[in-house]
Biopython code that builds the backbone (N, CA, C, O; Angstrom):
import numpy as np
from Bio.PDB.StructureBuilder import StructureBuilder

atoms = [
    (1, "MET", "N", (101.024, 121.720, 132.666)),
    (1, "MET", "CA", (101.995, 120.661, 132.425)),
    (1, "MET", "C", (101.981, 120.329, 130.932)),
    (1, "MET", "O", (100.917, 120.169, 130.334)),
    (2, "ALA", "N", (103.143, 120.231, 130.352)),
    (2, "ALA", "CA", (103.250, 119.930, 128.918)),
    (2, "ALA", "C", (102.860, 118.481, 128.656)),
    (2, "ALA", "O", (103.150, 117.587, 129.452)),
    (3, "SER", "N", (102.204, 118.273, 127.535)),
    (3, "SER", "CA", (101.853, 116.899, 127.174)),
    (3, "SER", "C", (102.955, 116.297, 126.328)),
    (3, "SER", "O", (103.684, 117.009, 125.638)),
    (4, "LYS", "N", (103.067, 115.010, 126.386)),
    (4, "LYS", "CA", (104.080, 114.287, 125.618)),
    (4, "LYS", "C", (103.354, 113.423, 124.606)),
    (4, "LYS", "O", (102.554, 112.563, 124.973)),
    (5, "ASP", "N", (103.635, 113.653, 123.331)),
    (5, "ASP", "CA", (102.954, 112.922, 122.273)),
    (5, "ASP", "C", (103.934, 112.075, 121.491)),
    (5, "ASP", "O", (105.044, 112.513, 121.189)),
    (6, "VAL", "N", (103.528, 110.878, 121.166)),
    (6, "VAL", "CA", (104.232, 110.072, 120.180)),
    (6, "VAL", "C", (103.249, 109.925, 119.035)),
    (6, "VAL", "O", (102.184, 109.326, 119.181)),
    (7, "VAL", "N", (103.622, 110.480, 117.896)),
    (7, "VAL", "CA", (102.731, 110.525, 116.750)),
    (7, "VAL", "C", (103.319, 109.677, 115.640)),
    (7, "VAL", "O", (104.521, 109.743, 115.382)),
    (8, "MET", "N", (102.493, 108.883, 114.979)),
    (8, "MET", "CA", (102.944, 108.078, 113.859)),
    (8, "MET", "C", (102.487, 108.749, 112.574)),
    (8, "MET", "O", (101.314, 109.088, 112.419)),
    (9, "VAL", "N", (103.421, 108.936, 111.661)),
    (9, "VAL", "CA", (103.159, 109.664, 110.430)),
    (9, "VAL", "C", (103.605, 108.814, 109.251)),
    (9, "VAL", "O", (104.487, 107.967, 109.391)),
    (10, "ASP", "N", (102.997, 109.037, 108.083)),
    (10, "ASP", "CA", (103.402, 108.303, 106.883)),
    (10, "ASP", "C", (104.880, 108.499, 106.577)),
    (10, "ASP", "O", (105.399, 109.608, 106.699)),
    (11, "ALA", "N", (105.553, 107.440, 106.185)),
    (11, "ALA", "CA", (106.930, 107.478, 105.710)),
    (11, "ALA", "C", (106.934, 106.889, 104.315)),
    (11, "ALA", "O", (105.887, 106.525, 103.780)),
    (12, "THR", "N", (108.096, 106.799, 103.741)),
    (12, "THR", "CA", (108.181, 106.340, 102.363)),
    (12, "THR", "C", (108.509, 104.860, 102.303)),
    (12, "THR", "O", (109.435, 104.394, 102.968)),
    (13, "ILE", "N", (107.762, 104.132, 101.517)),
    (13, "ILE", "CA", (108.055, 102.741, 101.192)),
    (13, "ILE", "C", (108.401, 102.731, 99.709)),
    (13, "ILE", "O", (107.712, 103.362, 98.907)),
    (14, "ALA", "N", (109.446, 102.030, 99.345)),
    (14, "ALA", "CA", (109.849, 101.989, 97.939)),
    (14, "ALA", "C", (108.766, 101.281, 97.134)),
    (14, "ALA", "O", (108.604, 100.065, 97.239)),
    (15, "GLU", "N", (108.034, 102.034, 96.339)),
    (15, "GLU", "CA", (106.902, 101.486, 95.598)),
    (15, "GLU", "C", (107.320, 100.789, 94.306)),
    (15, "GLU", "O", (106.520, 100.053, 93.727)),
    (16, "GLN", "N", (108.552, 100.998, 93.838)),
    (16, "GLN", "CA", (108.963, 100.413, 92.565)),
    (16, "GLN", "C", (109.023, 98.893, 92.610)),
    (16, "GLN", "O", (109.230, 98.261, 91.574)),
    (17, "GLU", "N", (108.848, 98.292, 93.781)),
    (17, "GLU", "CA", (108.959, 96.843, 93.884)),
    (17, "GLU", "C", (107.618, 96.165, 94.166)),
    (17, "GLU", "O", (107.591, 95.036, 94.655)),
    (18, "VAL", "N", (106.534, 96.821, 93.872)),
    (18, "VAL", "CA", (105.228, 96.222, 94.087)),
    (18, "VAL", "C", (105.062, 95.001, 93.193)),
    (18, "VAL", "O", (104.505, 93.990, 93.621)),
    (19, "PHE", "N", (105.539, 95.086, 91.956)),
    (19, "PHE", "CA", (105.472, 93.962, 91.023)),
    (19, "PHE", "C", (106.890, 93.486, 90.747)),
    (19, "PHE", "O", (107.833, 94.272, 90.831)),
    (20, "GLY", "N", (107.051, 92.224, 90.424)),
    (20, "GLY", "CA", (108.379, 91.712, 90.099)),
    (20, "GLY", "C", (108.807, 90.634, 91.062)),
    (20, "GLY", "O", (107.985, 89.967, 91.690)),
    (21, "GLU", "N", (110.121, 90.477, 91.164)),
    (21, "GLU", "CA", (110.697, 89.428, 91.997)),
    (21, "GLU", "C", (110.451, 89.666, 93.473)),
    (21, "GLU", "O", (110.407, 90.805, 93.938)),
    (22, "ALA", "N", (110.291, 88.578, 94.198)),
    (22, "ALA", "CA", (110.175, 88.666, 95.650)),
    (22, "ALA", "C", (111.506, 89.134, 96.217)),
    (22, "ALA", "O", (112.566, 88.774, 95.706)),
    (23, "ALA", "N", (111.447, 89.935, 97.273)),
    (23, "ALA", "CA", (112.670, 90.440, 97.896)),
    (23, "ALA", "C", (112.455, 90.627, 99.388)),
    (23, "ALA", "O", (111.427, 91.148, 99.821)),
    (24, "ALA", "N", (113.437, 90.195, 100.167)),
    (24, "ALA", "CA", (113.426, 90.447, 101.605)),
    (24, "ALA", "C", (113.536, 91.955, 101.836)),
    (24, "ALA", "O", (114.034, 92.672, 100.968)),
    (25, "PRO", "N", (113.086, 92.443, 102.979)),
    (25, "PRO", "CA", (113.193, 93.871, 103.271)),
    (25, "PRO", "C", (114.644, 94.339, 103.284)),
    (25, "PRO", "O", (115.553, 93.595, 103.652)),
    (26, "TYR", "N", (114.835, 95.585, 102.874)),
    (26, "TYR", "CA", (116.149, 96.222, 102.942)),
    (26, "TYR", "C", (115.938, 97.708, 103.162)),
    (26, "TYR", "O", (114.903, 98.264, 102.796)),
    (27, "PHE", "N", (116.942, 98.349, 103.771)),
    (27, "PHE", "CA", (116.848, 99.770, 104.080)),
    (27, "PHE", "C", (117.479, 100.587, 102.971)),
    (27, "PHE", "O", (118.619, 100.347, 102.573)),
    (28, "ILE", "N", (116.723, 101.557, 102.477)),
    (28, "ILE", "CA", (117.222, 102.518, 101.504)),
    (28, "ILE", "C", (117.846, 103.685, 102.266)),
    (28, "ILE", "O", (118.935, 104.143, 101.918)),
    (29, "THR", "N", (117.163, 104.164, 103.299)),
    (29, "THR", "CA", (117.724, 105.136, 104.239)),
    (29, "THR", "C", (117.420, 104.638, 105.643)),
    (29, "THR", "O", (116.411, 103.972, 105.873)),
    (30, "LYS", "N", (118.304, 104.967, 106.580)),
    (30, "LYS", "CA", (118.171, 104.509, 107.958)),
    (30, "LYS", "C", (118.004, 105.705, 108.890)),
    (30, "LYS", "O", (118.415, 106.814, 108.552)),
    (31, "PRO", "N", (117.402, 105.489, 110.068)),
    (31, "PRO", "CA", (117.306, 106.582, 111.039)),
    (31, "PRO", "C", (118.699, 106.971, 111.517)),
    (31, "PRO", "O", (119.617, 106.151, 111.511)),
    (32, "VAL", "N", (118.850, 108.220, 111.930)),
    (32, "VAL", "CA", (120.153, 108.720, 112.363)),
    (32, "VAL", "C", (120.131, 109.026, 113.857)),
    (32, "VAL", "O", (119.078, 109.287, 114.438)),
    (33, "ILE", "N", (121.318, 108.987, 114.467)),
    (33, "ILE", "CA", (121.479, 109.319, 115.881)),
    (33, "ILE", "C", (121.056, 110.773, 116.088)),
    (33, "ILE", "O", (121.391, 111.643, 115.284)),
    (34, "GLN", "N", (120.324, 111.028, 117.162)),
    (34, "GLN", "CA", (119.831, 112.375, 117.434)),
    (34, "GLN", "C", (120.193, 112.779, 118.857)),
    (34, "GLN", "O", (120.173, 111.962, 119.778)),
    (35, "LYS", "N", (120.525, 114.062, 119.015)),
    (35, "LYS", "CA", (120.815, 114.617, 120.335)),
    (35, "LYS", "C", (120.132, 115.966, 120.408)),
    (35, "LYS", "O", (120.329, 116.814, 119.537)),
    (36, "LEU", "N", (119.329, 116.173, 121.444)),
    (36, "LEU", "CA", (118.655, 117.449, 121.573)),
    (36, "LEU", "C", (118.388, 117.786, 123.018)),
    (36, "LEU", "O", (118.610, 116.976, 123.918)),
    (37, "VAL", "N", (117.904, 119.003, 123.228)),
    (37, "VAL", "CA", (117.591, 119.497, 124.561)),
    (37, "VAL", "C", (116.138, 119.162, 124.880)),
    (37, "VAL", "O", (115.279, 119.169, 123.999)),
    (38, "GLU", "N", (115.881, 118.873, 126.135)),
    (38, "GLU", "CA", (114.528, 118.568, 126.595)),
    (38, "GLU", "C", (113.530, 119.592, 126.059)),
    (38, "GLU", "O", (113.797, 120.793, 126.060)),
    (39, "GLY", "N", (112.386, 119.103, 125.604)),
    (39, "GLY", "CA", (111.342, 119.973, 125.077)),
    (39, "GLY", "C", (111.337, 120.062, 123.566)),
    (39, "GLY", "O", (110.365, 120.531, 122.973)),
    (40, "GLY", "N", (112.418, 119.615, 122.933)),
    (40, "GLY", "CA", (112.487, 119.635, 121.474)),
    (40, "GLY", "C", (111.685, 118.490, 120.883)),
    (40, "GLY", "O", (111.189, 117.626, 121.607)),
    (41, "SER", "N", (111.562, 118.490, 119.574)),
    (41, "SER", "CA", (110.871, 117.388, 118.900)),
    (41, "SER", "C", (111.864, 116.630, 118.036)),
    (41, "SER", "O", (112.894, 117.169, 117.630)),
    (42, "VAL", "N", (111.544, 115.382, 117.764)),
    (42, "VAL", "CA", (112.461, 114.528, 117.007)),
    (42, "VAL", "C", (111.658, 113.605, 116.093)),
    (42, "VAL", "O", (110.556, 113.170, 116.425)),
    (43, "ILE", "N", (112.246, 113.324, 114.938)),
    (43, "ILE", "CA", (111.656, 112.386, 113.986)),
    (43, "ILE", "C", (112.682, 111.303, 113.683)),
    (43, "ILE", "O", (113.823, 111.599, 113.329)),
    (44, "PHE", "N", (112.274, 110.057, 113.824)),
    (44, "PHE", "CA", (113.064, 108.929, 113.347)),
    (44, "PHE", "C", (112.335, 108.384, 112.132)),
    (44, "PHE", "O", (111.137, 108.107, 112.197)),
    (45, "GLU", "N", (113.044, 108.230, 111.033)),
    (45, "GLU", "CA", (112.404, 107.687, 109.841)),
    (45, "GLU", "C", (113.370, 106.800, 109.078)),
    (45, "GLU", "O", (114.588, 106.924, 109.201)),
    (46, "CYS", "N", (112.808, 105.918, 108.301)),
    (46, "CYS", "CA", (113.608, 105.086, 107.420)),
    (46, "CYS", "C", (112.800, 104.790, 106.172)),
    (46, "CYS", "O", (111.571, 104.729, 106.200)),
    (47, "GLN", "N", (113.517, 104.608, 105.086)),
    (47, "GLN", "CA", (112.883, 104.248, 103.821)),
    (47, "GLN", "C", (113.239, 102.797, 103.553)),
    (47, "GLN", "O", (114.406, 102.412, 103.634)),
    (48, "ILE", "N", (112.232, 101.990, 103.233)),
    (48, "ILE", "CA", (112.405, 100.541, 103.160)),
    (48, "ILE", "C", (111.881, 100.012, 101.838)),
    (48, "ILE", "O", (110.846, 100.453, 101.339)),
    (49, "GLY", "N", (112.619, 99.053, 101.279)),
    (49, "GLY", "CA", (112.171, 98.355, 100.084)),
    (49, "GLY", "C", (111.935, 96.896, 100.406)),
    (49, "GLY", "O", (112.335, 96.419, 101.468)),
    (50, "GLY", "N", (111.301, 96.198, 99.516)),
    (50, "GLY", "CA", (111.018, 94.775, 99.681)),
    (50, "GLY", "C", (109.753, 94.423, 98.924)),
    (50, "GLY", "O", (108.920, 95.287, 98.652)),
    (51, "ASN", "N", (109.612, 93.154, 98.586)),
    (51, "ASN", "CA", (108.427, 92.702, 97.875)),
    (51, "ASN", "C", (108.045, 91.311, 98.377)),
    (51, "ASN", "O", (108.821, 90.377, 98.174)),
    (52, "PRO", "N", (106.891, 91.121, 99.022)),
    (52, "PRO", "CA", (105.851, 92.127, 99.171)),
    (52, "PRO", "C", (106.255, 93.225, 100.148)),
    (52, "PRO", "O", (107.246, 93.105, 100.868)),
    (53, "LYS", "N", (105.460, 94.307, 100.156)),
    (53, "LYS", "CA", (105.747, 95.462, 101.003)),
    (53, "LYS", "C", (105.934, 95.011, 102.451)),
    (53, "LYS", "O", (105.060, 94.341, 103.002)),
    (54, "PRO", "N", (107.057, 95.366, 103.075)),
    (54, "PRO", "CA", (107.325, 94.927, 104.449)),
    (54, "PRO", "C", (106.395, 95.569, 105.472)),
    (54, "PRO", "O", (105.924, 96.693, 105.294)),
    (55, "HIS", "N", (106.145, 94.834, 106.538)),
    (55, "HIS", "CA", (105.437, 95.342, 107.713)),
    (55, "HIS", "C", (106.497, 95.973, 108.610)),
    (55, "HIS", "O", (107.565, 95.388, 108.794)),
    (56, "ILE", "N", (106.230, 97.147, 109.171)),
    (56, "ILE", "CA", (107.219, 97.901, 109.940)),
    (56, "ILE", "C", (106.874, 97.857, 111.423)),
    (56, "ILE", "O", (105.716, 98.026, 111.804)),
    (57, "TYR", "N", (107.885, 97.628, 112.255)),
    (57, "TYR", "CA", (107.739, 97.630, 113.704)),
    (57, "TYR", "C", (108.713, 98.652, 114.277)),
    (57, "TYR", "O", (109.912, 98.574, 114.006)),
    (58, "TRP", "N", (108.226, 99.603, 115.061)),
    (58, "TRP", "CA", (109.091, 100.552, 115.768)),
    (58, "TRP", "C", (109.132, 100.169, 117.237)),
    (58, "TRP", "O", (108.110, 99.827, 117.832)),
    (59, "LYS", "N", (110.348, 100.231, 117.825)),
    (59, "LYS", "CA", (110.510, 99.906, 119.238)),
    (59, "LYS", "C", (111.381, 100.961, 119.903)),
    (59, "LYS", "O", (112.262, 101.547, 119.272)),
    (60, "LYS", "N", (111.123, 101.194, 121.180)),
    (60, "LYS", "CA", (111.959, 102.060, 122.016)),
    (60, "LYS", "C", (112.550, 101.174, 123.095)),
    (60, "LYS", "O", (111.820, 100.633, 123.926)),
    (61, "ALA", "N", (113.874, 101.021, 123.090)),
    (61, "ALA", "CA", (114.567, 100.170, 124.061)),
    (61, "ALA", "C", (113.951, 98.774, 124.101)),
    (61, "ALA", "O", (113.812, 98.182, 125.171)),
    (62, "GLY", "N", (113.583, 98.248, 122.928)),
    (62, "GLY", "CA", (113.034, 96.905, 122.826)),
    (62, "GLY", "C", (111.543, 96.795, 123.078)),
    (62, "GLY", "O", (110.972, 95.719, 122.901)),
    (63, "VAL", "N", (110.898, 97.879, 123.486)),
    (63, "VAL", "CA", (109.461, 97.871, 123.771)),
    (63, "VAL", "C", (108.707, 98.378, 122.540)),
    (63, "VAL", "O", (109.004, 99.469, 122.051)),
    (64, "PRO", "N", (107.743, 97.615, 122.032)),
    (64, "PRO", "CA", (107.022, 98.033, 120.823)),
    (64, "PRO", "C", (106.318, 99.378, 120.991)),
    (64, "PRO", "O", (105.662, 99.633, 122.001)),
    (65, "LEU", "N", (106.469, 100.232, 119.973)),
    (65, "LEU", "CA", (105.749, 101.499, 119.916)),
    (65, "LEU", "C", (104.564, 101.395, 118.979)),
    (65, "LEU", "O", (103.456, 101.810, 119.317)),
    (66, "THR", "N", (104.801, 100.838, 117.797)),
    (66, "THR", "CA", (103.739, 100.736, 116.801)),
    (66, "THR", "C", (104.119, 99.722, 115.738)),
    (66, "THR", "O", (105.285, 99.354, 115.596)),
    (67, "THR", "N", (103.130, 99.283, 115.003)),
    (67, "THR", "CA", (103.363, 98.453, 113.826)),
    (67, "THR", "C", (102.509, 99.003, 112.704)),
    (67, "THR", "O", (101.527, 99.703, 112.949)),
    (68, "GLY", "N", (102.877, 98.691, 111.486)),
    (68, "GLY", "CA", (102.111, 99.149, 110.341)),
    (68, "GLY", "C", (102.927, 99.015, 109.078)),
    (68, "GLY", "O", (103.924, 98.295, 109.037)),
    (69, "TYR", "N", (102.496, 99.714, 108.050)),
    (69, "TYR", "CA", (103.201, 99.641, 106.780)),
    (69, "TYR", "C", (103.942, 100.921, 106.437)),
    (69, "TYR", "O", (104.979, 100.861, 105.776)),
    (70, "ARG", "N", (103.454, 102.064, 106.858)),
    (70, "ARG", "CA", (104.043, 103.326, 106.413)),
    (70, "ARG", "C", (104.201, 104.266, 107.600)),
    (70, "ARG", "O", (103.417, 105.201, 107.763)),
    (71, "TYR", "N", (105.206, 104.023, 108.426)),
    (71, "TYR", "CA", (105.339, 104.816, 109.633)),
    (71, "TYR", "C", (106.726, 105.397, 109.823)),
    (71, "TYR", "O", (107.737, 104.803, 109.447)),
    (72, "ILE", "N", (106.738, 106.590, 110.425)),
    (72, "ILE", "CA", (107.925, 107.131, 111.052)),
    (72, "ILE", "C", (107.530, 107.359, 112.500)),
    (72, "ILE", "O", (106.344, 107.341, 112.828)),
    (73, "THR", "N", (108.502, 107.572, 113.365)),
    (73, "THR", "CA", (108.201, 107.854, 114.760)),
    (73, "THR", "C", (108.554, 109.301, 115.039)),
    (73, "THR", "O", (109.668, 109.743, 114.756)),
    (74, "TYR", "N", (107.605, 110.038, 115.597)),
    (74, "TYR", "CA", (107.759, 111.458, 115.871)),
    (74, "TYR", "C", (107.422, 111.713, 117.328)),
    (74, "TYR", "O", (106.319, 111.399, 117.775)),
    (75, "LEU", "N", (108.365, 112.282, 118.074)),
    (75, "LEU", "CA", (108.104, 112.674, 119.454)),
    (75, "LEU", "C", (107.953, 114.185, 119.469)),
    (75, "LEU", "O", (108.894, 114.911, 119.150)),
    (76, "ASN", "N", (106.781, 114.655, 119.834)),
    (76, "ASN", "CA", (106.458, 116.072, 119.775)),
    (76, "ASN", "C", (107.229, 116.876, 120.813)),
    (76, "ASN", "O", (107.815, 117.907, 120.481)),
    (77, "ILE", "N", (107.238, 116.430, 122.046)),
    (77, "ILE", "CA", (107.975, 117.093, 123.120)),
    (77, "ILE", "C", (108.808, 116.024, 123.814)),
    (77, "ILE", "O", (108.266, 115.035, 124.308)),
    (78, "THR", "N", (110.122, 116.218, 123.853)),
    (78, "THR", "CA", (110.988, 115.199, 124.444)),
    (78, "THR", "C", (111.315, 115.512, 125.896)),
    (78, "THR", "O", (111.370, 116.671, 126.309)),
    (79, "PHE", "N", (111.529, 114.449, 126.653)),
    (79, "PHE", "CA", (111.936, 114.520, 128.041)),
    (79, "PHE", "C", (113.160, 113.622, 128.207)),
    (79, "PHE", "O", (113.390, 112.749, 127.370)),
    (80, "PRO", "N", (113.956, 113.815, 129.272)),
    (80, "PRO", "CA", (115.140, 112.969, 129.453)),
    (80, "PRO", "C", (114.828, 111.475, 129.411)),
    (80, "PRO", "O", (115.660, 110.692, 128.953)),
    (81, "GLU", "N", (113.648, 111.061, 129.878)),
    (81, "GLU", "CA", (113.313, 109.629, 129.863)),
    (81, "GLU", "C", (113.049, 109.093, 128.459)),
    (81, "GLU", "O", (112.904, 107.884, 128.283)),
    (82, "ASP", "N", (112.983, 109.971, 127.459)),
    (82, "ASP", "CA", (112.844, 109.523, 126.068)),
    (82, "ASP", "C", (114.170, 109.051, 125.482)),
    (82, "ASP", "O", (114.195, 108.425, 124.422)),
    (83, "ALA", "N", (115.268, 109.348, 126.169)),
    (83, "ALA", "CA", (116.579, 108.909, 125.687)),
    (83, "ALA", "C", (116.611, 107.384, 125.669)),
    (83, "ALA", "O", (116.372, 106.737, 126.689)),
    (84, "ALA", "N", (116.906, 106.820, 124.512)),
    (84, "ALA", "CA", (116.912, 105.360, 124.347)),
    (84, "ALA", "C", (117.392, 105.032, 122.946)),
    (84, "ALA", "O", (117.680, 105.919, 122.142)),
    (85, "VAL", "N", (117.472, 103.754, 122.676)),
    (85, "VAL", "CA", (117.734, 103.284, 121.316)),
    (85, "VAL", "C", (116.382, 102.987, 120.678)),
    (85, "VAL", "O", (115.578, 102.230, 121.223)),
    (86, "TYR", "N", (116.142, 103.593, 119.515)),
    (86, "TYR", "CA", (114.912, 103.382, 118.754)),
    (86, "TYR", "C", (115.234, 102.464, 117.585)),
    (86, "TYR", "O", (116.187, 102.702, 116.844)),
    (87, "THR", "N", (114.440, 101.421, 117.425)),
    (87, "THR", "CA", (114.700, 100.397, 116.418)),
    (87, "THR", "C", (113.551, 100.328, 115.425)),
    (87, "THR", "O", (112.377, 100.385, 115.792)),
    (88, "CYS", "N", (113.925, 100.203, 114.156)),
    (88, "CYS", "CA", (112.955, 99.983, 113.090)),
    (88, "CYS", "C", (113.224, 98.591, 112.533)),
    (88, "CYS", "O", (114.332, 98.294, 112.086)),
    (89, "GLU", "N", (112.202, 97.743, 112.565)),
    (89, "GLU", "CA", (112.327, 96.392, 112.031)),
    (89, "GLU", "C", (111.305, 96.222, 110.911)),
    (89, "GLU", "O", (110.132, 96.561, 111.070)),
    (90, "ALA", "N", (111.758, 95.700, 109.791)),
    (90, "ALA", "CA", (110.880, 95.463, 108.642)),
    (90, "ALA", "C", (110.842, 93.967, 108.368)),
    (90, "ALA", "O", (111.883, 93.311, 108.331)),
    (91, "LYS", "N", (109.629, 93.422, 108.173)),
    (91, "LYS", "CA", (109.477, 91.986, 107.916)),
    (91, "LYS", "C", (108.504, 91.765, 106.769)),
    (91, "LYS", "O", (107.511, 92.478, 106.624)),
    (92, "ASN", "N", (108.814, 90.761, 105.959)),
    (92, "ASN", "CA", (107.841, 90.243, 104.996)),
    (92, "ASN", "C", (108.037, 88.735, 104.912)),
    (92, "ASN", "O", (108.789, 88.167, 105.704)),
    (93, "ASP", "N", (107.382, 88.088, 103.979)),
    (93, "ASP", "CA", (107.458, 86.631, 103.874)),
    (93, "ASP", "C", (108.848, 86.123, 103.502)),
    (93, "ASP", "O", (109.117, 84.928, 103.623)),
    (94, "TYR", "N", (109.730, 87.006, 103.053)),
    (94, "TYR", "CA", (111.042, 86.583, 102.562)),
    (94, "TYR", "C", (112.193, 86.964, 103.475)),
    (94, "TYR", "O", (113.348, 86.680, 103.156)),
    (95, "GLY", "N", (111.905, 87.602, 104.605)),
    (95, "GLY", "CA", (112.977, 87.920, 105.528)),
    (95, "GLY", "C", (112.667, 89.120, 106.398)),
    (95, "GLY", "O", (111.533, 89.595, 106.467)),
    (96, "ALA", "N", (113.716, 89.600, 107.065)),
    (96, "ALA", "CA", (113.582, 90.737, 107.975)),
    (96, "ALA", "C", (114.861, 91.558, 107.936)),
    (96, "ALA", "O", (115.931, 91.047, 107.606)),
    (97, "ALA", "N", (114.740, 92.826, 108.274)),
    (97, "ALA", "CA", (115.885, 93.728, 108.384)),
    (97, "ALA", "C", (115.632, 94.637, 109.579)),
    (97, "ALA", "O", (114.498, 95.041, 109.834)),
    (98, "THR", "N", (116.694, 94.953, 110.305)),
    (98, "THR", "CA", (116.578, 95.783, 111.500)),
    (98, "THR", "C", (117.669, 96.834, 111.501)),
    (98, "THR", "O", (118.805, 96.564, 111.114)),
    (99, "THR", "N", (117.320, 98.030, 111.937)),
    (99, "THR", "CA", (118.295, 99.097, 112.120)),
    (99, "THR", "C", (117.888, 99.909, 113.339)),
    (99, "THR", "O", (116.711, 99.937, 113.700)),
    (100, "SER", "N", (118.849, 100.569, 113.975)),
    (100, "SER", "CA", (118.576, 101.335, 115.190)),
    (100, "SER", "C", (119.331, 102.652, 115.177)),
    (100, "SER", "O", (120.332, 102.808, 114.477)),
    (101, "ALA", "N", (118.835, 103.592, 115.962)),
    (101, "ALA", "CA", (119.514, 104.863, 116.192)),
    (101, "ALA", "C", (119.185, 105.300, 117.614)),
    (101, "ALA", "O", (118.104, 105.010, 118.125)),
    (102, "SER", "N", (120.113, 105.990, 118.241)),
    (102, "SER", "CA", (119.889, 106.410, 119.620)),
    (102, "SER", "C", (119.427, 107.861, 119.692)),
    (102, "SER", "O", (119.686, 108.668, 118.799)),
    (103, "LEU", "N", (118.740, 108.156, 120.775)),
    (103, "LEU", "CA", (118.305, 109.515, 121.076)),
    (103, "LEU", "C", (118.878, 109.892, 122.428)),
    (103, "LEU", "O", (118.680, 109.182, 123.414)),
    (104, "SER", "N", (119.594, 111.015, 122.474)),
    (104, "SER", "CA", (120.081, 111.583, 123.726)),
    (104, "SER", "C", (119.296, 112.858, 123.983)),
    (104, "SER", "O", (119.147, 113.689, 123.087)),
    (105, "VAL", "N", (118.793, 113.015, 125.197)),
    (105, "VAL", "CA", (118.033, 114.209, 125.559)),
    (105, "VAL", "C", (118.690, 114.828, 126.781)),
    (105, "VAL", "O", (118.764, 114.207, 127.842)),
    (106, "GLU", "N", (119.169, 116.066, 126.623)),
    (106, "GLU", "CA", (119.770, 116.785, 127.742)),
    (106, "GLU", "C", (118.679, 117.552, 128.470)),
    (106, "GLU", "O", (117.811, 118.160, 127.844)),
    (107, "GLY", "N", (118.730, 117.520, 129.803)),
    (107, "GLY", "CA", (117.749, 118.266, 130.586)),
    (107, "GLY", "C", (117.892, 119.752, 130.348)),
    (107, "GLY", "O", (118.997, 120.253, 130.142)),
    (108, "ASN", "N", (116.784, 120.454, 130.376)),
    (108, "ASN", "CA", (116.778, 121.901, 130.211)),
    (108, "ASN", "C", (117.141, 122.507, 131.555)),
    (108, "ASN", "O", (116.348, 122.468, 132.496)),
    (109, "ARG", "N", (118.347, 123.070, 131.642)),
    (109, "ARG", "CA", (118.849, 123.563, 132.920)),
    (109, "ARG", "C", (118.250, 124.901, 133.317)),
    (109, "ARG", "O", (118.280, 125.267, 134.492)),
    (110, "GLY", "N", (117.705, 125.638, 132.354)),
    (110, "GLY", "CA", (117.143, 126.947, 132.665)),
    (110, "GLY", "C", (118.238, 127.958, 132.928)),
    (110, "GLY", "O", (119.418, 127.623, 132.821)),
    (111, "PRO", "N", (117.881, 129.186, 133.271)),
    (111, "PRO", "CA", (118.892, 130.222, 133.496)),
    (111, "PRO", "C", (119.667, 129.980, 134.781)),
    (111, "PRO", "O", (119.171, 129.352, 135.717)),
    (112, "GLY", "N", (120.889, 130.487, 134.807)),
    (112, "GLY", "CA", (121.732, 130.392, 135.988)),
    (112, "GLY", "C", (121.222, 131.309, 137.090)),
    (112, "GLY", "O", (120.211, 131.987, 136.903)),
    (113, "PRO", "N", (121.905, 131.345, 138.247)),
    (113, "PRO", "CA", (121.414, 132.120, 139.389)),
    (113, "PRO", "C", (121.371, 133.627, 139.129)),
    (113, "PRO", "O", (120.655, 134.345, 139.826)),
    (114, "PHE", "N", (122.122, 134.118, 138.142)),
    (114, "PHE", "CA", (122.151, 135.547, 137.857)),
    (114, "PHE", "C", (121.484, 135.874, 136.532)),
    (114, "PHE", "O", (121.757, 136.915, 135.934)),
    (115, "GLY", "N", (120.604, 134.980, 136.069)),
    (115, "GLY", "CA", (119.867, 135.218, 134.839)),
    (115, "GLY", "C", (120.581, 134.770, 133.588)),
    (115, "GLY", "O", (120.018, 134.875, 132.499)),
    (116, "GLY", "N", (121.803, 134.272, 133.699)),
    (116, "GLY", "CA", (122.559, 133.809, 132.538)),
    (116, "GLY", "C", (122.424, 132.323, 132.373)),
    (116, "GLY", "O", (121.768, 131.661, 133.178)),
    (117, "PRO", "N", (123.037, 131.787, 131.338)),
    (117, "PRO", "CA", (122.972, 130.338, 131.119)),
    (117, "PRO", "C", (123.758, 129.557, 132.141)),
    (117, "PRO", "O", (123.796, 128.328, 132.084)),
]
sb = StructureBuilder()
sb.init_structure("model")
sb.init_model(0)
sb.init_chain("A")
sb.init_seg("    ")
for serial, (resi, resn, name, xyz) in enumerate(atoms, 1):
    if name == "N":
        sb.init_residue(resn, " ", resi, " ")
    sb.init_atom(name, np.array(xyz, "f"), 0.0, 1.0, " ", f" {name:<3s}", serial, name[0])
structure = sb.get_structure()
């Protein structure tokens, strides 16, 4: 049986704002809508600025996946039940920003009755 992994990997935080004026979080790049076949892998990532450095929260259909400072969400092997809206929320002392992207996963139908698709 294949294992299903959700792996958190370093993403990019805009470092040019470590010093200077305080700023609420903002998205430099946002995650994009993804569609793939069951068994594929997917990465949702976003690049975020803000000062102080925002805390990042990833959610799947509103359910928390992880929190931290430098994360992307990576699903190693996808299944149809992974289809959902994935949300990235960034918060610091000066505000919050949220963005979402959906994942569609088509079931792997396998070969047809005569060996074809």
